[in-house]
C-alpha positions in Angstrom: -21.7 1.5 18.6 -18.5 0.4 16.8 -17.6 -3.0 15.8 -14.8 -4.4 17.9 -11.9 -6.4 16.4 -10.1 -9.1 18.5 -7.7 -7.8 21.0 -4.3 -7.5 19.4 -1.3 -8.8 21.5 2.4 -8.7 20.7 4.8 -10.8 22.6 8.4 -9.9 23.0 11.1 -10.7 25.6 10.7 -7.3 27.3 6.9 -6.9 27.3 3.4 -7.9 26.2 1.6 -5.1 24.4 -2.1 -5.0 23.8 -4.2 -2.8 21.5 -8.0 -2.8 21.4 -9.4 -1.4 18.1 -12.9 -0.4 17.3 -14.2 0.0 13.8 -16.9 2.6 12.8 -17.7 2.3 9.1 -14.3 2.4 7.3 -12.5 4.2 10.1 -10.6 2.7 13.0 -9.9 4.0 16.5 -7.6 2.7 19.2 -10.0 2.3 22.1 -7.4 1.1 24.6 -3.7 0.3 24.8 -1.4 -1.2 27.4 2.2 -2.6 27.8 3.0 -5.0 30.6 6.8 -5.5 31.2 8.1 -9.0 31.6 10.9 -10.0 34.0 14.3 -10.6 32.4 14.5 -14.2 31.1 10.8 -15.0 31.2 11.0 -15.3 27.4 14.5 -16.2 26.3 16.4 -17.4 23.3 17.0 -21.2 23.2 18.5 -23.7 20.8 15.1 -24.1 19.0 14.1 -20.4 18.9 12.3 -18.7 21.8 11.4 -20.5 24.9 9.1 -19.6 27.8 11.1 -20.1 31.0 8.7 -18.5 33.5 5.1 -19.5 32.7 3.6 -17.7 35.7 5.2 -14.4 34.8 3.8 -14.7 31.2 0.4 -15.8 32.5 0.2 -12.8 34.9 1.1 -10.4 32.1 -1.4 -11.9 29.8 -4.2 -11.6 32.4 -3.3 -7.9 32.9 -3.4 -7.1 29.2 -6.6 -9.1 28.8 -8.4 -6.6 31.1 -8.6 -4.4 27.9 -10.7 -7.0 26.1 -13.8 -6.5 28.2 -16.5 -9.0 27.4 -14.8 -10.1 24.2 -12.2 -12.7 25.0 -11.0 -13.2 21.4 -7.3 -12.3 20.8 -4.9 -12.3 17.9 -1.2 -12.7 18.6 2.0 -11.2 17.0 4.9 -13.5 17.8 8.6 -12.3 17.8 10.3 -12.8 14.5 12.9 -15.0 16.2 10.2 -17.6 16.8 9.0 -17.9 13.2 10.3 -18.3 9.7 8.6 -16.2 7.1 9.3 -16.6 3.4 8.0 -15.9 0.0 8.7 -18.8 -2.4 8.4 -18.9 -6.2 7.8 -22.0 -8.2 8.2 -22.3 -12.0 5.6 -25.0 -11.7 3.1 -25.1 -8.9 0.7 -27.9 -9.2 0.6 -29.0 -5.6 -2.4 -28.2 -3.4 -3.6 -29.0 0.1 -1.5 -31.5 2.0 0.9 -31.9 -0.9 1.6 -28.2 -1.0 2.2 -28.0 2.8 4.7 -30.9 2.5 6.5 -29.2 -0.4 6.8 -25.9 1.6 8.1 -27.6 4.7 10.7 -29.4 2.6 11.8 -26.1 1.1 12.0 -24.4 4.5 13.6 -27.3 6.4 17.1 -25.9 6.3 16.1 -22.7 7.9 14.3 -24.2 10.9 16.0 -24.5 14.3 13.7 -27.5 15.0 12.8 -30.6 13.1 10.3 -30.1 10.3 7.9 -32.6 12.0 7.6 -30.2 14.9 6.5 -27.3 12.7 3.2 -25.5 12.4 2.8 -24.1 9.0 0.4 -21.6 7.5 0.5 -20.6 3.9 -1.2 -18.5 1.2 -0.9 -18.7 -2.5 -0.3 -15.1 -3.5 -0.6 -15.6 -7.3 -0.7 -18.1 -10.0 0.5 -17.3 -13.5 0.0 -20.3 -15.8 1.9 -23.2 -14.2 4.1 -20.8 -12.0 3.1 -19.8 -8.6 4.1 -17.6 -5.6 3.5 -18.7 -2.1 3.9 -17.0 1.3 4.6 -19.3 4.3 5.0 -18.8 8.0 6.4 -21.6 10.1 6.4 -21.7 13.9 7.5 -24.3 16.5 4.5 -26.3 17.4 5.7 -26.7 21.0 6.2 -23.0 21.6 3.0 -21.9 20.0 1.0 -24.6 21.9 2.5 -23.4 25.1 1.5 -19.8 24.4 -2.0 -20.9 23.4 -2.3 -22.9 26.6 -1.4 -19.8 28.7 -3.9 -17.7 26.8 -6.5 -20.3 27.6 -5.6 -20.3 31.3 -5.9 -16.5 31.2 -9.4 -16.8 29.9 -8.7 -15.8 26.2 -9.8 -17.4 23.0 -6.8 -17.3 20.6 -8.0 -16.8 17.0 -4.7 -16.8 15.1 -1.0 -16.0 15.4 1.6 -14.6 13.0 5.1 -13.1 13.2 5.5 -9.4 14.0 6.8 -8.9 10.4 3.6 -10.4 8.9 1.4 -8.5 11.3 3.2 -5.2 10.3 2.5 -6.1 6.6 -1.2 -6.8 7.4 -1.6 -3.5 9.3 0.1 -1.5 6.5 -1.9 -3.4 3.8 -5.1 -2.4 5.5 -4.0 1.3 5.7 -3.0 1.4 2.0 -6.0 -0.7 0.8 -3.8 -3.3 -0.7 -1.8 -1.0 -2.8 1.8 0.2 -2.9 5.3 -1.2 -3.2 7.3 -0.6 0.0 9.9 -2.1 2.1 8.7 -2.9 5.7 11.3 -3.3 8.5 10.3 -4.5 11.9 12.9 -4.4 14.8 12.4 -6.0 18.2 12.4 -9.2 20.1 16.0 -9.8 19.2 15.3 -9.9 15.5 15.2 -7.9 12.3 12.3 -8.7 9.9 12.4 -7.3 6.4 9.6 -7.6 3.8 9.3 -6.2 0.3 5.9 -5.6 -1.2 5.0 -5.1 -4.9 1.6 -3.8 -5.7 0.4 -4.7 -2.2 1.6 -8.3 -2.5 4.6 -9.7 -0.4 7.5 -10.4 -2.8 10.3 -11.1 -0.4 10.6 -11.8 3.3 13.5 -12.5 5.6 14.0 -12.5 9.4 17.4 -12.7 11.1 18.4 -12.7 14.8 20.1 -9.5 16.1 22.1 -9.6 19.3 21.5 -6.7 21.7 24.9 -5.3 20.8 23.9 -5.4 17.1 20.8 -3.2 17.5 22.7 -0.2 16.0 22.2 1.5 12.7 25.4 0.1 11.2 24.6 -3.6 11.9 21.0 -3.1 10.8 22.1 -1.3 7.6 24.3 -4.2 6.7 21.4 -6.7 7.1 19.0 -4.5 5.1 21.6 -4.0 2.3 22.3 -7.8 2.2 18.5 -8.5 1.9 18.1 -5.9 -0.8 21.0 -7.2 -2.8 19.6 -10.8 -2.6 16.0 -9.8 -3.4 16.8 -7.5 -6.3 19.8 -9.5 -7.7 18.6 -13.1 -7.2 14.9 -12.9 -6.8 14.2 -10.2 -9.4 12.3 -8.0 -7.0 12.2 -4.3 -7.9 14.0 -1.9 -5.4 11.4 -0.3 -3.0 10.6 3.4 -3.5 10.5 3.8 0.3 11.0 2.1 3.7 8.6 2.0 6.6 10.0 1.1 10.0 8.2 -0.2 13.1 9.1 -2.0 16.3 11.2 -1.2 19.4 14.1 1.1 20.2 15.2 4.4 18.8 14.0 4.0 15.2 14.6 7.6 14.1 18.4 7.4 13.9 18.1 4.0 12.2 15.7 5.5 9.6 18.1 8.4 9.0 21.0 6.0 8.5 19.1 3.8 6.1 17.9 6.8 4.1 21.4 8.3 3.9 23.1 5.1 2.8 20.5 3.6 0.6 19.2 6.8 -1.0 15.6 5.6 -0.3 13.1 7.6 1.8 12.7 5.9 5.2 9.9 6.8 7.7 9.1 5.6 11.2 5.5 4.4 11.3 3.4 6.9 13.2 1.0 9.8 12.9 3.3 11.6 10.5 3.2 8.8 7.9 0.4 9.9 5.6 -1.3 6.6 4.8 -1.1 5.4 8.4 -2.2 8.7 10.0 -5.2 9.1 7.7 -6.4 5.5 8.4 -7.2 6.2 12.0 -9.6 8.4 14.0 -7.5 10.0 16.7 -3.9 8.9 17.5 -2.9 5.8 15.5 -0.9 2.9 17.0 2.7 3.8 17.5 5.6 2.0 15.8 6.0 -0.1 18.9 2.3 -1.1 18.8 2.2 -1.8 15.1 2.6 -5.5 15.4 -0.2 -5.8 18.0 -2.5 -3.7 15.8 -1.6 -5.7 12.8 -2.5 -8.9 14.6 -5.9 -7.5 15.4 -6.3 -6.4 11.7 -5.1 -9.7 10.2 -7.6 -11.5 8.0 -8.9 -14.8 9.3 -7.6 -17.0 6.6 -7.4 -20.8 6.6 -4.0 -22.3 6.1 
C-alpha cells in the first residue's frame, strides 16, 4: 500500500482542479485527477482581490472534486495568485521574531495589499540568516476570502490543512522534484494573474505576482512583465539571472515559452513529462502544467507560520 498525501486542490475562476497523489518509497504517482468547471462569475475579481459570488456553485464543485479523496478528507489548497501577495524580503538586520516579525512583515507589505493590513492572514518563513541579516518569504491572503473558502470546504466535508498561492505551490512541487537544488525561474499563469519566482540554490530569492487582463494573456504582454521582473530582481535585488525558466498554469503555454526563450535568450520549458527532473520524479504520467499548482499544494510541507 502507498502512503496518501492530502488531496491537492487548485482554485481558479474557470475551474477547481484536484490531484490525488500516492507515495511509494521515494516515488510518487498520480492516483486520480479531475477538473470541475465553474460557471462564469462564480469566482470574480473584486476591489479587494477575488470574491466568491456564487457559494452554491463553488460548494457543488468542491463536493464533486472531493469524491477523489476517498476516506481521507484532508485537503491542501492552491489559491489564485490574484488573491495573495507573495514576496521575498531582505533585511540588513533581522532581530524580530514571532509576533514582532509578523508585524514587521505586514508593515512592509501593506502598500501592496488591496485590503487593510488588519484583515490579512500572513504566513512566513525565514529562509536564511547570515549574521544580523536575514531573508524572509511571506504570503499574505485576505482573511475574509480565505475563511469563506475554508467554510465551504467544511460544508463539503473536507478538512483543510493549509493554503498557499499557485506560485508558491508551483515552487513547492518543483522543489520536491529537484530535491531542493537548482536555480530557475518559475512562471505560473492562470486565474487572471502572472506569478514569477526566482530560485537560487533551491531557495526563493524573488517573487512577484501581477494581475493580467484576459486580453493581456498573450506572449507580448507576458514577456513585458517577465522582463520587468528580471530587470528589477537582477538590478535592484542582486539576484543572479536564471539559467532557465519553467512554465506552468493555464492556456497555450508552448508559444509563450518559445517567445520568452527567443527574447530573453534563456531556455524555457513547459512543465510536463518532457521536463527531465519533473518526469523522473513520478511513476507514470506526472501532473500536467495545468495541474502543477494542485500537485504542489498536496506536496507542500506542513510548516507553522
